[in-house]
Structures are given as structure tokens and as C-alpha cells.
OpenMM code with the backbone's topology and positions (N, CA, C; nanometers):
from openmm import Vec3, app, unit

residues = "MET LEU ALA ALA ILE ARG PHE ASP ASP GLY GLN ARG SER ARG GLY LYS LEU PHE SER ILE SER VAL THR GLY GLY LEU LEU LYS LEU VAL LYS PRO LEU SER GLN GLY ASP PHE VAL GLU ILE GLY PHE GLN THR LYS VAL GLY THR VAL ILE GLY MET ALA GLU MET LEU SER PRO THR ARG LYS ALA THR ASP GLY THR LEU GLN PRO PHE ARG PHE ILE ALA LEU GLY ASP ASP ASP HIS ARG ASN LEU ARG MET ALA LEU GLN SER VAL SER ASP GLN SER TYR LEU GLY LEU SER ALA GLY LEU ALA SER SER LEU LYS SER LEU PHE".split()
positions = [
    Vec3(-7.7817, 8.1418, -11.4535),
    Vec3(-7.8673, 8.1395, -11.3381),
    Vec3(-7.9406, 8.2722, -11.3292),
    Vec3(-8.0667, 8.2682, -11.2969),
    Vec3(-8.1469, 8.3888, -11.2833),
    Vec3(-8.1161, 8.4600, -11.1525),
    Vec3(-8.1225, 8.5924, -11.1577),
    Vec3(-8.1037, 8.6748, -11.0383),
    Vec3(-8.2180, 8.7745, -11.0310),
    Vec3(-8.2744, 8.7913, -10.9133),
    Vec3(-8.3773, 8.8920, -10.8894),
    Vec3(-8.3072, 9.0185, -10.8422),
    Vec3(-8.3535, 9.1322, -10.8927),
    Vec3(-8.2926, 9.2608, -10.8589),
    Vec3(-8.4027, 9.3519, -10.8068),
    Vec3(-8.3773, 9.4154, -10.6922),
    Vec3(-8.4727, 9.5122, -10.6376),
    Vec3(-8.4014, 9.6445, -10.6193),
    Vec3(-8.4662, 9.7507, -10.6679),
    Vec3(-8.4098, 9.8846, -10.6623),
    Vec3(-8.4554, 9.9573, -10.5358),
    Vec3(-8.3910, 10.0692, -10.5057),
    Vec3(-8.4254, 10.1486, -10.3873),
    Vec3(-8.5722, 10.1889, -10.3840),
    Vec3(-8.6298, 10.2145, -10.5015),
    Vec3(-8.7693, 10.2590, -10.5074),
    Vec3(-8.8692, 10.1431, -10.5043),
    Vec3(-8.8194, 10.0205, -10.4869),
    Vec3(-8.9052, 9.9040, -10.4772),
    Vec3(-8.9305, 9.8328, -10.6093),
    Vec3(-8.8919, 9.8947, -10.7210),
    Vec3(-8.9109, 9.8284, -10.8491),
    Vec3(-8.8231, 9.7042, -10.8561),
    Vec3(-8.8670, 9.6104, -10.9394),
    Vec3(-8.7961, 9.4827, -10.9513),
    Vec3(-8.7607, 9.4549, -11.0959),
    Vec3(-8.6560, 9.3788, -11.1120),
    Vec3(-8.6105, 9.3390, -11.2438),
    Vec3(-8.5445, 9.2028, -11.2300),
    Vec3(-8.5038, 9.1489, -11.3424),
    Vec3(-8.4314, 9.0221, -11.3422),
    Vec3(-8.3132, 9.0313, -11.4351),
    Vec3(-8.2165, 8.9501, -11.4077),
    Vec3(-8.1002, 8.9391, -11.4934),
    Vec3(-8.0488, 8.7971, -11.4854),
    Vec3(-7.9453, 8.7712, -11.5596),
    Vec3(-7.8808, 8.6407, -11.5527),
    Vec3(-7.7446, 8.6595, -11.4883),
    Vec3(-7.7171, 8.5760, -11.3912),
    Vec3(-7.5884, 8.5799, -11.3236),
    Vec3(-7.4875, 8.5094, -11.4126),
    Vec3(-7.3964, 8.5859, -11.4676),
    Vec3(-7.2979, 8.5343, -11.5618),
    Vec3(-7.1800, 8.4724, -11.4875),
    Vec3(-7.1375, 8.5366, -11.3776),
    Vec3(-7.0331, 8.4811, -11.2903),
    Vec3(-7.0515, 8.5390, -11.1510),
    Vec3(-6.9909, 8.4712, -11.0526),
    Vec3(-7.0065, 8.5124, -10.9132),
    Vec3(-6.8799, 8.4803, -10.8364),
    Vec3(-6.8510, 8.5620, -10.7354),
    Vec3(-6.7411, 8.5367, -10.6426),
    Vec3(-6.7862, 8.5857, -10.5054),
    Vec3(-6.7015, 8.5733, -10.4052),
    Vec3(-6.7390, 8.6194, -10.2713),
    Vec3(-6.7446, 8.7713, -10.2637),
    Vec3(-6.6857, 8.8407, -10.3591),
    Vec3(-6.6845, 8.9876, -10.3553),
    Vec3(-6.7822, 9.0532, -10.4519),
    Vec3(-6.8364, 8.9779, -10.5468),
    Vec3(-6.9276, 9.0365, -10.6436),
    Vec3(-6.9527, 8.9416, -10.7580),
    Vec3(-6.9886, 8.9994, -10.8721),
    Vec3(-7.0185, 8.9148, -10.9858),
    Vec3(-7.0420, 8.9941, -11.1115),
    Vec3(-7.0967, 8.9262, -11.2102),
    Vec3(-7.1235, 8.9842, -11.3404),
    Vec3(-7.2640, 8.9425, -11.3822),
    Vec3(-7.3478, 9.0425, -11.4095),
    Vec3(-7.4855, 9.0188, -11.4512),
    Vec3(-7.5009, 9.0459, -11.5994),
    Vec3(-7.5863, 8.9687, -11.6642),
    Vec3(-7.6284, 8.9996, -11.8006),
    Vec3(-7.7666, 9.0616, -11.7878),
    Vec3(-7.7787, 9.1872, -11.8315),
    Vec3(-7.9024, 9.2632, -11.8192),
    Vec3(-7.9523, 9.3059, -11.9556),
    Vec3(-8.0843, 9.3187, -11.9693),
    Vec3(-8.1408, 9.3675, -12.0945),
    Vec3(-8.0960, 9.5119, -12.1163),
    Vec3(-8.1060, 9.5945, -12.0123),
    Vec3(-8.0594, 9.7336, -12.0180),
    Vec3(-7.9638, 9.7562, -11.9017),
    Vec3(-7.8513, 9.8226, -11.9257),
    Vec3(-7.7564, 9.8446, -11.8161),
    Vec3(-7.8142, 9.9377, -11.7104),
    Vec3(-7.7672, 9.9202, -11.5893),
    Vec3(-7.8019, 10.0100, -11.4798),
    Vec3(-7.6944, 10.1176, -11.4724),
    Vec3(-7.7228, 10.2229, -11.4008),
    Vec3(-7.6246, 10.3298, -11.3870),
    Vec3(-7.5136, 10.2881, -11.2925),
    Vec3(-7.3929, 10.3254, -11.3281),
    Vec3(-7.2798, 10.2992, -11.2393),
    Vec3(-7.3071, 10.3690, -11.1066),
    Vec3(-7.2846, 10.2985, -10.9975),
    Vec3(-7.3075, 10.3545, -10.8648),
    Vec3(-7.4450, 10.3267, -10.8077),
    Vec3(-7.5372, 10.2716, -10.8877),
    Vec3(-7.6690, 10.2341, -10.8358),
    Vec3(-7.6517, 10.1279, -10.7276),
    Vec3(-7.7297, 10.1406, -10.6214),
    Vec3(-7.7322, 10.0407, -10.5164),
    Vec3(-7.8591, 9.9589, -10.5315),
    Vec3(-7.8440, 9.8271, -10.5364),
    Vec3(-7.9564, 9.7362, -10.5564),
    Vec3(-7.9432, 9.6187, -10.4601),
    Vec3(-8.0519, 9.5467, -10.4474),
    Vec3(-8.0511, 9.4207, -10.3742),
    Vec3(-8.0571, 9.3098, -10.4785),
    Vec3(-7.9643, 9.2156, -10.4706),
    Vec3(-7.9578, 9.1056, -10.5658),
    Vec3(-7.9828, 8.9756, -10.4902),
    Vec3(-8.0704, 8.8930, -10.5452),
    Vec3(-8.0997, 8.7636, -10.4854),
    Vec3(-8.0933, 8.6530, -10.5883),
    Vec3(-8.0408, 8.5389, -10.5474),
    Vec3(-8.0353, 8.4225, -10.6357),
    Vec3(-8.0316, 8.2973, -10.5504),
    Vec3(-8.0689, 8.1868, -10.6127),
    Vec3(-8.0766, 8.0585, -10.5434),
    Vec3(-7.9613, 7.9700, -10.5862),
    Vec3(-7.8896, 7.9161, -10.4903),
    Vec3(-7.7861, 7.8167, -10.5181),
    Vec3(-7.8365, 7.6821, -10.4670),
    Vec3(-7.7634, 7.5777, -10.4936),
    Vec3(-7.8032, 7.4456, -10.4456),
    Vec3(-7.7884, 7.4323, -10.2944),
    Vec3(-7.7128, 7.5218, -10.2324),
    Vec3(-7.6981, 7.5154, -10.0867),
    Vec3(-7.7839, 7.6183, -10.0147),
    Vec3(-7.8549, 7.7028, -10.0891),
    Vec3(-7.9435, 7.7997, -10.0255),
    Vec3(-7.9486, 7.9322, -10.1004),
    Vec3(-8.0371, 8.0174, -10.0516),
    Vec3(-8.0582, 8.1487, -10.1103),
    Vec3(-7.9485, 8.2449, -10.0674),
    Vec3(-7.9123, 8.3343, -10.1588),
    Vec3(-7.8183, 8.4423, -10.1293),
    Vec3(-7.8866, 8.5726, -10.1684),
    Vec3(-7.8985, 8.6648, -10.0721),
    Vec3(-7.9524, 8.7983, -10.0976),
    Vec3(-7.8550, 8.8976, -10.0375),
    Vec3(-7.8129, 8.9949, -10.1180),
    Vec3(-7.7178, 9.0931, -10.0680),
    Vec3(-7.7346, 9.2278, -10.1348),
    Vec3(-7.6869, 9.3298, -10.0657),
    Vec3(-7.6823, 9.4644, -10.1230),
    Vec3(-7.5590, 9.4731, -10.2114),
    Vec3(-7.5747, 9.5398, -10.3253),
    Vec3(-7.4642, 9.5485, -10.4204),
    Vec3(-7.4594, 9.6863, -10.4836),
    Vec3(-7.3397, 9.7240, -10.5245),
    Vec3(-7.3189, 9.8462, -10.6009),
    Vec3(-7.2888, 9.8066, -10.7444),
    Vec3(-7.3610, 9.8677, -10.8372),
    Vec3(-7.3387, 9.8390, -10.9785),
    Vec3(-7.2150, 9.9156, -11.0262),
    Vec3(-7.1317, 9.8468, -11.1019),
    Vec3(-7.0118, 9.9074, -11.1579),
    Vec3(-7.0364, 9.9390, -11.3054),
    Vec3(-6.9400, 9.9957, -11.3708),
    Vec3(-6.9544, 10.0370, -11.5098),
    Vec3(-6.9768, 9.9161, -11.6005),
    Vec3(-7.0798, 9.9212, -11.6888),
    Vec3(-7.1023, 9.8103, -11.7823),
    Vec3(-6.9758, 9.7824, -11.8628),
    Vec3(-6.9483, 9.6539, -11.8861),
    Vec3(-6.8239, 9.6181, -11.9531),
    Vec3(-6.8381, 9.6049, -12.1034),
    Vec3(-6.9451, 9.5431, -12.1486),
    Vec3(-6.9610, 9.5253, -12.2923),
    Vec3(-7.1038, 9.4858, -12.3251),
    Vec3(-7.1384, 9.5110, -12.4488),
    Vec3(-7.2693, 9.4707, -12.4988),
    Vec3(-7.2632, 9.3245, -12.5392),
    Vec3(-7.3660, 9.2512, -12.5048),
    Vec3(-7.3815, 9.1138, -12.5505),
    Vec3(-7.4917, 9.1149, -12.6559),
    Vec3(-7.5080, 9.0064, -12.7278),
    Vec3(-7.6085, 9.0026, -12.8334),
    Vec3(-7.7490, 9.0266, -12.7805),
    Vec3(-7.7771, 8.9827, -12.6598),
    Vec3(-7.9110, 8.9991, -12.6042),
    Vec3(-7.9103, 9.0771, -12.4730),
    Vec3(-7.8154, 9.1690, -12.4588),
    Vec3(-7.8104, 9.2495, -12.3381),
    Vec3(-7.6725, 9.3076, -12.3142),
    Vec3(-7.6502, 9.3465, -12.1901),
    Vec3(-7.5241, 9.4079, -12.1492),
    Vec3(-7.4679, 9.3325, -12.0299),
    Vec3(-7.3378, 9.3103, -12.0293),
    Vec3(-7.2715, 9.2509, -11.9136),
    Vec3(-7.2290, 9.3641, -11.8209),
    Vec3(-7.2702, 9.3538, -11.6942),
    Vec3(-7.2402, 9.4598, -11.5987),
    Vec3(-7.1943, 9.3993, -11.4661),
    Vec3(-7.0757, 9.4389, -11.4200),
    Vec3(-7.0261, 9.3879, -11.2925),
    Vec3(-7.0903, 9.4595, -11.1734),
    Vec3(-7.0870, 9.3926, -11.0606),
    Vec3(-7.1330, 9.4505, -10.9342),
    Vec3(-7.0416, 9.4025, -10.8231),
    Vec3(-7.0428, 9.4785, -10.7147),
    Vec3(-6.9686, 9.4340, -10.5970),
    Vec3(-7.0648, 9.4312, -10.4790),
    Vec3(-7.0518, 9.3260, -10.3990),
    Vec3(-7.1330, 9.3172, -10.2783),
    Vec3(-7.0857, 9.4229, -10.1793),
    Vec3(-7.1809, 9.4911, -10.1177),
    Vec3(-7.1454, 9.5860, -10.0121),
    Vec3(-7.2001, 9.5408, -9.8772),
    Vec3(-7.2951, 9.4479, -9.8792),
    Vec3(-7.3483, 9.3932, -9.7538),
    Vec3(-7.4125, 9.2582, -9.7801),
    Vec3(-7.3717, 9.1608, -9.6999),
    Vec3(-7.4308, 9.0268, -9.7023),
    Vec3(-7.4561, 8.9856, -9.5580),
    Vec3(-7.5742, 8.9315, -9.5321),
    Vec3(-7.6012, 8.8774, -9.4004),
    Vec3(-7.5152, 8.7538, -9.3761),
    Vec3(-7.5026, 8.7143, -9.2504),
    Vec3(-7.4198, 8.5987, -9.2164),
    Vec3(-7.4629, 8.4720, -9.2907),
    Vec3(-7.5931, 8.4446, -9.2936),
    Vec3(-7.6418, 8.3246, -9.3624),
    Vec3(-7.6171, 8.3334, -9.5125),
    Vec3(-7.6382, 8.4509, -9.5695),
    Vec3(-7.6165, 8.4692, -9.7132),
    Vec3(-7.4692, 8.4521, -9.7487),
    Vec3(-7.3828, 8.5085, -9.6653),
    Vec3(-7.2383, 8.4955, -9.6887),
    Vec3(-7.1960, 8.3494, -9.6781),
    Vec3(-7.2495, 8.2791, -9.5794),
    Vec3(-7.2178, 8.1378, -9.5625),
    Vec3(-7.2662, 8.0565, -9.6831),
    Vec3(-7.3907, 8.0812, -9.7277),
    Vec3(-7.4438, 8.0085, -9.8441),
    Vec3(-7.3609, 8.0343, -9.9688),
    Vec3(-7.3201, 8.1578, -9.9895),
    Vec3(-7.2380, 8.1915, -10.1056),
    Vec3(-7.1022, 8.1225, -10.0970),
    Vec3(-7.0400, 8.1314, -9.9822),
    Vec3(-6.9086, 8.0692, -9.9629),
    Vec3(-6.9161, 7.9174, -9.9808),
    Vec3(-7.0190, 7.8560, -9.9229),
    Vec3(-7.0341, 7.7106, -9.9347),
    Vec3(-7.0585, 7.6686, -10.0788),
    Vec3(-7.1408, 7.7452, -10.1520),
    Vec3(-7.1685, 7.7124, -10.2916),
    Vec3(-7.0421, 7.7235, -10.3756),
    Vec3(-6.9628, 7.8251, -10.3511),
    Vec3(-6.8389, 7.8431, -10.4269),
    Vec3(-6.7349, 7.7373, -10.3912),
    Vec3(-6.7317, 7.6969, -10.2647),
    Vec3(-6.6340, 7.5976, -10.2208),
    Vec3(-6.6742, 7.4551, -10.2599),
    Vec3(-6.8022, 7.4333, -10.2807),
    Vec3(-6.8515, 7.2979, -10.3066),
    Vec3(-6.8084, 7.2419, -10.4414),
    Vec3(-6.7819, 7.3297, -10.5342),
    Vec3(-6.7501, 7.2832, -10.6691),
    Vec3(-6.6407, 7.3671, -10.7318),
    Vec3(-6.5725, 7.3089, -10.8232),
    Vec3(-6.4755, 7.3871, -10.8992),
    Vec3(-6.5387, 7.4406, -11.0262),
    Vec3(-6.6510, 7.3820, -11.0639),
    Vec3(-6.7217, 7.4255, -11.1838),
    Vec3(-6.8352, 7.5190, -11.1449),
    Vec3(-6.8349, 7.6447, -11.1938),
    Vec3(-6.9361, 7.7440, -11.1586),
    Vec3(-7.0767, 7.7030, -11.2004),
    Vec3(-7.0894, 7.6070, -11.2903),
    Vec3(-7.2229, 7.5677, -11.3342),
    Vec3(-7.3029, 7.5034, -11.2212),
    Vec3(-7.2369, 7.4634, -11.1134),
    Vec3(-7.3049, 7.4085, -10.9962),
    Vec3(-7.4077, 7.5074, -10.9427),
    Vec3(-7.3856, 7.6361, -10.9627),
    Vec3(-7.4759, 7.7372, -10.9092),
    Vec3(-7.6024, 7.7531, -10.9926),
    Vec3(-7.6165, 7.6776, -11.1003),
    Vec3(-7.7307, 7.6923, -11.1902),
    Vec3(-7.8628, 7.6587, -11.1238),
    Vec3(-7.9659, 7.7202, -11.1747),
    Vec3(-8.1006, 7.6961, -11.1237),
    Vec3(-8.1655, 7.5796, -11.1960),
    Vec3(-8.2351, 7.4986, -11.1219),
    Vec3(-8.3205, 7.3988, -11.1861),
    Vec3(-8.4540, 7.4653, -11.2156),
    Vec3(-8.5340, 7.4047, -11.2968),
    Vec3(-8.6641, 7.4622, -11.3320),
    Vec3(-8.7491, 7.4842, -11.2070),
    Vec3(-8.7397, 7.3957, -11.1107),
    Vec3(-8.8179, 7.4093, -10.9886),
    Vec3(-8.7745, 7.5255, -10.9029),
    Vec3(-8.6484, 7.5625, -10.9077),
    Vec3(-8.5985, 7.6722, -10.8267),
    Vec3(-8.6307, 7.8070, -10.8891),
    Vec3(-8.6549, 7.8112, -11.0193),
    Vec3(-8.6810, 7.9384, -11.0869),
    Vec3(-8.8018, 8.0090, -11.0271),
    Vec3(-8.9035, 7.9344, -10.9891),
    Vec3(-9.0224, 7.9974, -10.9324),
    Vec3(-8.9957, 8.0575, -10.7958),
    Vec3(-8.8925, 8.0128, -10.7272),
    Vec3(-8.8614, 8.0681, -10.5949),
    Vec3(-8.8089, 8.2103, -10.6028),
    Vec3(-8.7638, 8.2560, -10.7203),
    Vec3(-8.7180, 8.3929, -10.7345),
    Vec3(-8.8292, 8.4926, -10.7014),
    Vec3(-8.9527, 8.4560, -10.7319),
    Vec3(-9.0643, 8.5453, -10.7039),
    Vec3(-9.0767, 8.5735, -10.5547),
    Vec3(-9.0372, 8.4788, -10.4715),
    Vec3(-9.0534, 8.4968, -10.3277),
    Vec3(-8.9306, 8.5557, -10.2597),
    Vec3(-8.8242, 8.5827, -10.3349),
    Vec3(-8.7036, 8.6383, -10.2719),
    Vec3(-8.7278, 8.7774, -10.2166),
    Vec3(-8.8055, 8.8570, -10.2870),
    Vec3(-8.8313, 8.9939, -10.2419),
    Vec3(-8.9785, 9.0083, -10.2185),
] * unit.nanometer
topology = app.Topology()
chain = topology.addChain("A")
for resn in residues:
    res = topology.addResidue(resn, chain)
    for name in ("N", "CA", "C"):
        topology.addAtom(name, app.Element.getBySymbol(name[0]), res)
């Protein structure tokens, strides 16, 4: 699933959401971010949009086409927290959170 990333200086990037939980997740990025960077991460689930502030943790390993890097949520709005919780509770298979082709264009409007 695609994730939109916005930095403190307003720059934007994208990554792939490799896994997600109520406390954080794992992104696949072309280039790793610095440990301790604070970013805004947004992604679309089938039950709604989730946008939250996150702290980037130490990259875990290199992948063939990027780096896997964990993050932890430090702030989620009530609606975002509810959407994330509902999406995680709705299915036992994480692939439920995948984006359809039609939802991919909505990433542009997240930030």
C-alpha cells in the first residue's frame, strides 16, 4: 500500500507501507530517513484515510529496491485512530489495507 510522507519543511515523498499496527508500522523507502525524524504519514484504507505524526526509527535492513524502516505513531487524531483501529479489526489478513488503483490518486490530496 502506498503511503504519503510529509516532512517538517513541507517536502513530500512516498513509500510503501509494508506493515501497520495501532502503534506504528514499517515503510519501504527508496532512501532511509534519519532516525528520530518526525514526519506526517498518510495512507488510505478501505474504511477511510489515516494521517498521523510519526517518529522514524532506525532502518532495519536493505531490500532489493529500497530500505525497510520502522516508525512509531506519536499523534493520531480521533478519526484517524478510529479508521486505523477499524481497518485492523475488520480483517485478519493485512492485505485488506491495500490500495485499489482508484484510491492511489487520493494520496495526492492527503497533504
